[in-house]
C-alpha positions in Angstrom: 0.0 0.0 0.0 1.2 3.5 -0.8 1.6 6.1 1.9 -1.6 7.9 0.8 -3.6 4.7 0.9 -2.4 3.9 4.4 -3.2 7.4 5.6 -6.6 7.3 3.9 -7.4 3.9 5.5 -6.4 5.0 9.0 -8.4 8.2 8.7 -11.4 6.3 7.5 -11.3 3.9 10.4 -10.7 6.7 12.9 -13.6 8.7 11.5 -15.9 5.7 11.3 -15.1 4.5 14.8 -15.5 8.0 16.2 -18.9 8.3 14.5 -20.0 5.0 15.9 -18.9 6.0 19.4 -20.4 9.4 19.4 -23.8 8.2 18.0 -24.2 4.9 19.9 -21.5 3.9 22.4 -20.7 7.3 24.0 -17.6 6.4 26.0 -14.3 8.3 26.1 -13.0 8.4 22.5 -9.5 6.9 23.2 -11.1 3.8 24.8 -13.7 3.5 22.0 -11.2 3.8 19.2 -8.9 1.2 20.6 -11.8 -1.2 21.5 -13.4 -0.9 18.0 -10.1 -1.3 16.3 -9.4 -4.4 18.3 -12.8 -5.8 17.5 -12.2 -5.0 13.8 -8.8 -6.7 13.8 -9.9 -9.8 15.6 -13.0 -10.1 13.4 -10.8 -10.0 10.3 -8.5 -12.7 11.8 -11.6 -14.8 12.7 -13.2 -14.6 9.3 -9.8 -15.2 7.6 -9.4 -18.5 9.4 -12.9 -19.4 8.3 -12.0 -18.5 4.7 -14.4 -15.5 4.4 -12.0 -12.6 4.6 -12.2 -11.6 0.8 -8.5 -10.5 1.0 -9.1 -7.7 3.6 -7.2 -9.6 6.3 -4.1 -10.0 4.2 -4.2 -6.4 3.1 -4.5 -5.0 6.6 -2.0 -7.5 8.0 0.5 -6.5 5.3 0.0 -2.8 6.0 0.6 -3.3 9.8 3.6 -5.5 9.1 5.2 -3.0 6.7 4.3 0.1 8.7 7.2 1.1 10.9 5.3 2.0 14.1 8.4 3.0 16.0 9.5 5.4 13.3 6.0 6.8 12.9 5.8 7.6 16.6 9.4 8.4 17.6 10.5 10.2 14.4 7.0 11.6 13.5 4.1 12.3 15.7 5.7 12.2 19.2 7.1 15.8 18.9 3.7 17.2 17.9 1.9 15.3 20.7 4.4 16.5 23.4 4.4 20.1 22.2 0.6 20.2 21.9 0.2 18.7 25.3 2.6 21.0 27.0 1.1 24.0 25.2 -2.1 23.6 27.2 -0.3 23.5 30.6 -0.2 26.7 32.5 3.4 27.5 33.6 2.0 29.4 36.6 0.0 26.4 37.7 2.9 24.1 37.0 5.2 26.3 39.1 2.8 25.8 42.1 3.1 22.0 41.7 6.7 21.8 40.5 7.9 19.7 43.5 5.3 17.1 42.9 5.7 17.0 39.1 9.5 16.8 39.2 9.5 14.2 41.9 7.0 12.0 40.1 8.6 12.5 36.7 12.1 11.7 37.9 12.2 9.9 41.2 9.0 7.9 40.6 10.2 6.9 37.1 13.6 5.7 38.4 12.0 3.7 41.3 9.4 2.2 38.9 12.1 1.2 36.4 14.3 -0.4 39.1 11.3 -2.2 40.7 9.7 -3.5 37.5 13.1 -4.5 36.1 14.1 -6.4 39.2 10.8 -8.1 39.7 10.5 -9.1 36.0 14.0 -10.5 36.1 13.1 -12.6 39.3 9.8 -13.7 37.7 11.5 -15.1 34.6 14.1 -16.8 36.8 11.3 -18.4 38.7 9.4 -19.7 35.6 12.6 -21.2 34.2 13.0 -18.7 31.4 15.9 -16.5 32.6 16.6 -13.4 30.6 19.5 -11.0 31.2 18.9 -8.3 33.8 19.6 -5.5 31.2 16.7 -6.7 29.1 14.4 -6.6 32.2 15.5 -3.0 32.7 14.8 -2.2 29.0 11.3 -3.6 29.5 10.9 -1.4 32.6 12.1 1.7 30.8 9.6 0.9 28.0 6.6 0.4 30.3 7.2 2.9 33.1 6.4 6.2 31.4 2.7 7.1 31.6 0.5 8.4 28.8 -1.8 11.4 29.9 -4.1 11.4 26.9 -6.6 8.7 27.8 -6.5 9.3 31.6 -7.0 13.1 31.3 -9.9 12.6 28.9 -11.7 10.4 31.4 -10.8 12.4 34.5 -11.8 15.7 32.9 -15.3 14.3 32.3 -15.4 13.6 36.1 -14.5 17.2 37.0 -10.8 16.7 37.6 -9.6 19.6 39.8 -7.0 21.8 38.1 -4.3 20.9 40.6 -4.5 17.2 40.0 -4.7 17.8 36.2 -1.5 19.8 36.3 0.3 17.1 38.3 -0.9 14.1 36.2 -0.3 16.0 32.9 3.0 17.5 33.9 4.4 14.2 35.2 3.3 12.3 32.1 4.9 14.9 29.7 8.2 14.8 31.5 8.4 11.1 32.3 8.0 10.3 28.6 11.3 12.1 28.1 13.0 10.4 31.1 11.8 7.0 29.9 13.1 7.5 26.4 16.5 8.5 27.8 16.7 5.4 30.1 15.6 3.2 27.2 18.3 4.6 24.9 20.9 4.1 27.7 19.9 0.5 28.5 19.7 -0.5 24.9 23.1 1.0 24.3 24.5 -1.2 27.1 22.6 -4.3 25.8 23.9 -3.9 22.3 27.3 -2.6 23.0 27.0 1.1 22.0 27.2 2.5 25.5 29.9 1.9 28.1 28.3 0.2 31.1 30.0 2.4 33.7 28.1 4.5 36.3 30.0 7.7 35.3 29.3 7.2 31.6 25.7 6.5 32.1 25.2 9.4 34.5 27.0 11.7 32.1 24.9 10.6 29.2 21.7 11.0 31.2 22.6 14.5 32.3 23.6 15.5 28.7 20.3 14.2 27.4 18.2 15.9 30.1 20.0 19.2 30.5 20.7 19.5 26.8 17.0 18.8 26.1 16.0 21.6 28.5 18.5 24.0 26.8 17.3 23.1 23.3 13.7 23.6 24.4 14.5 27.0 25.7 16.2 27.9 22.5 13.2 26.6 20.4 10.9 28.8 22.5 13.1 31.8 22.2 13.3 31.6 18.4 9.6 31.0 18.2 8.9 34.0 20.5 11.1 36.3 18.5 9.6 35.3 15.2 6.0 35.5 16.4 6.5 39.1 17.6 7.3 40.2 14.0 4.2 38.8 12.2 0.4 39.0 12.4 -0.8 36.6 9.8 -2.2 33.5 11.5 -1.0 31.1 8.8 2.6 32.5 9.3 2.3 32.1 13.0 1.2 28.5 12.7 4.0 27.7 10.3 6.5 29.2 12.7 5.3 26.9 15.5 5.3 23.9 13.2 8.8 24.6 12.0 10.1 25.2 15.5 8.8 21.8 16.7 10.0 19.8 13.7 13.4 21.5 13.3 14.1 21.4 17.1 13.1 17.7 17.4 15.1 16.6 14.3 18.2 18.5 15.5 18.1 16.9 19.0 19.5 13.6 17.7 22.4 15.4 16.0 23.1 17.3 19.3 22.8 14.2 21.4 20.0 15.6 23.6 16.5 14.6 24.5 14.0 15.6 21.8 10.9 14.8 23.9 12.1 16.9 26.8 12.9 19.8 24.4 9.4 19.7 22.9 7.8 19.7 26.4 9.9 22.7 27.5 9.2 24.6 24.3 5.5 23.9 24.5 5.4 25.1 28.1 7.2 28.4 27.3 5.4 29.1 24.1 2.0 28.4 25.6 2.5 30.3 28.9 4.6 33.2 27.7 4.9 33.7 23.9 1.2 33.3 23.1 0.5 35.8 25.8 3.2 38.4 25.0 3.8 38.0 21.3 0.3 37.4 19.8 -3.1 39.1 20.1 -6.2 37.3 21.4 -7.6 36.0 18.1 -4.2 34.7 17.0 -3.7 33.0 20.4 -7.0 31.3 20.1 -6.4 30.1 16.5 -2.9 28.7 17.5 -4.3 26.9 20.5 -7.2 25.5 18.6 -4.9 24.4 15.8 -2.6 22.4 18.1 -5.6 21.0 19.9 -6.9 19.7 16.6 -3.5 18.3 15.6 -3.3 16.5 19.0 -6.8 15.0 18.7 -6.4 13.8 15.1 -3.0 12.2 15.8 -4.3 10.6 19.0 -7.3 9.1 17.1 -5.0 7.6 14.4 -2.6 6.3 17.0 -5.2 4.5 19.1 -6.7 2.9 15.9 -3.2 1.7 15.0 -2.7 0.3 18.5 -5.9 -1.7 18.0 -4.7 -3.0 14.6 -1.3 -3.9 16.0 -2.9 -7.0 17.7 -2.5 -8.8 14.3 1.3 -8.8 14.7 0.9 -10.9 18.0 -0.5 -13.9 16.2 3.0 -15.4 16.0 3.7 -14.9 19.7 4.1 -18.0 21.8 1.1 -18.9 24.0 3.2 -18.7 27.2 4.0 -15.1 26.4 0.4 -14.1 27.0 0.4 -15.9 30.4 3.6 -14.1 31.3 1.9 -10.8 30.3 -0.7 -11.1 33.0 2.0 -11.5 35.6 3.7 -8.5 34.1 0.5 -6.4 34.6 0.7 -7.1 38.3 4.4 -6.3 38.4 3.9 -3.0 36.6 1.0 -2.0 38.8 3.0 -2.8 41.9 6.1 -1.0 40.6 4.0 2.1 39.8 2.3 2.0 43.2 5.6 1.7 45.1 7.2 4.5 43.1 4.2 6.8 44.0 4.4 6.0 47.7 8.2 6.6 47.8 7.7 9.9 46.0 5.1 10.9 48.5 7.5 10.1 51.3 10.1 12.2 49.6 7.7 15.1 49.4 6.8 14.6 53.1 3.1 14.3 52.2 2.3 11.9 55.1 2.7 14.9 57.4 0.2 16.9 55.3 -2.3 14.2 54.4 -4.5 11.9 56.4 -3.5 8.2 56.0 -6.7 7.4 54.1 -6.2 10.3 51.7 -2.5 9.3 51.2 -3.4 5.9 50.0 -6.3 7.1 47.9 -4.0 9.5 46.1 -1.5 6.7 45.5 -4.3 4.6 44.2 -5.4 7.4 41.9 -1.9 8.0 40.4 -1.3 4.3 40.0 -4.6 3.4 38.3 -4.6 6.5 36.1 -1.0 5.8 35.0 -2.1 4.5 31.6 0.4 3.3 28.9 0.0 4.2 25.2 1.7 4.5 21.8 5.1 5.4 23.2 5.6 2.1 24.9 4.7 0.1 21.7 6.9 2.4 19.6 9.9 1.8 21.9 9.6 -1.9 22.0 9.1 -2.0 18.2 12.3 -0.1 17.8 14.4 -2.8 19.5 16.9 -4.6 17.2 15.8 -8.1 16.4 16.9 -10.5 19.2 15.6 -13.6 21.0 13.7 -11.5 23.7 12.0 -9.0 21.4 8.9 -11.1 20.9 8.4 -11.6 24.6 8.9 -7.9 25.4 6.6 -6.9 22.6 3.8 -9.2 23.6 4.0 -8.1 27.3 4.1 -4.4 26.3 1.1 -4.7 24.0 -1.0 -6.6 26.5 -0.2 -4.1 29.3 -1.1 -1.1 27.0 -4.4 -2.7 26.1 -5.2 -3.6 29.7 -4.3 -0.1 31.0 -6.5 1.6 28.4 -9.5 -0.7 28.4 -9.6 -1.9 32.0 -7.9 0.8 34.0 -9.2 3.6 31.8 -12.8 2.5 31.8 -12.9 1.7 35.5 -11.5 5.1 36.8 -15.0 6.6 37.1 -16.2 3.6 39.1 -13.3 3.8 41.6 -13.0 7.6 42.1 -15.9 9.9 42.5 -15.8 13.6 41.6 -16.2 14.4 45.3 -13.2 12.2 46.2 -11.1 13.9 43.5 -11.9 17.4 45.0 -11.1 16.2 48.5 -7.7 14.8 47.3 -6.9 18.1 45.6 -7.7 20.1 48.6 -6.1 18.0 51.4 -2.6 19.5 51.1 
């Protein structure tokens, strides 16, 4: 299939599934898109095995097999999603919650990676399928970053207080960057491109993070300067698009984190440049444009995630059993990382014990996984463990979106959310 045919097909499915959901199902769109895409994929596979697929199964399966999901996300849509997400975060609100966001984005991610990596390694030792510890850490780096898109869509409909929205959104934006840096580091060690010394790893991490922050500031500064000199909305939109794409593409050449750069640029442009360098109509148009970009890309990605199930047909049956154990390990690792972060923030002195555990439960259960995890595992070089890691990652992503995402309103009432936001 040509690129135009692939884009047309994905947009058709996204539009059709969105229509079905809005008219009949009426659940959060991200959940509906993935669910309907999964049903569509499994139906194609079912009728194919019965001999009634009329060639549709082979065509879709070929498209999914040939489509490089990792390049699509990591070298394509990720920069737009991160910039658009950060653009909507108020820097003033983030400043008030900076301790919580930084602690969750960095400390919680490190703790989750170490916990999930170690427990996964021990689990596979126990079931008689030992894998090297570095591959367990790679899996942990893939699955630890959270995706704010689906969670925020659900929580907003429940009346999520602004304070909790900023924390959940801010943490997810930054821990994506941290997770990518850890993934690059661990894969470098596993495949011999990075020296496995503490000093080298720490230096590489600091270069990626600090360099990413510096690049993001530079992107925002150039964008701000150029926005001040123009008034045409089309020109302003082109400036923001160019800044994101050029900044992200140059991050690899500079050896810094592109995701972190896009988050920083989005925060600064959204909270400062749009207020100081543009008038109210332009500001609204730019905000609406990036919101639409975000929604369209998210719709296509969640449809793709649902279609990706066709690739798992060659997975060994035991991989699916291991995946259910991995779900428990990931949930425990996330919960432990949240509790440790709360202890570091000294929240037990400010919160009642019941509220502390409810807050940990909320951050754990709303810590959904999405396209980034699948993109990272897809980008791994071919090796004997890739099939296992890919199967576990996919099952965890589907579980987090469909099960965790759909049950959030049942577990946390709007009243509880407001109480949690006001306790500290």
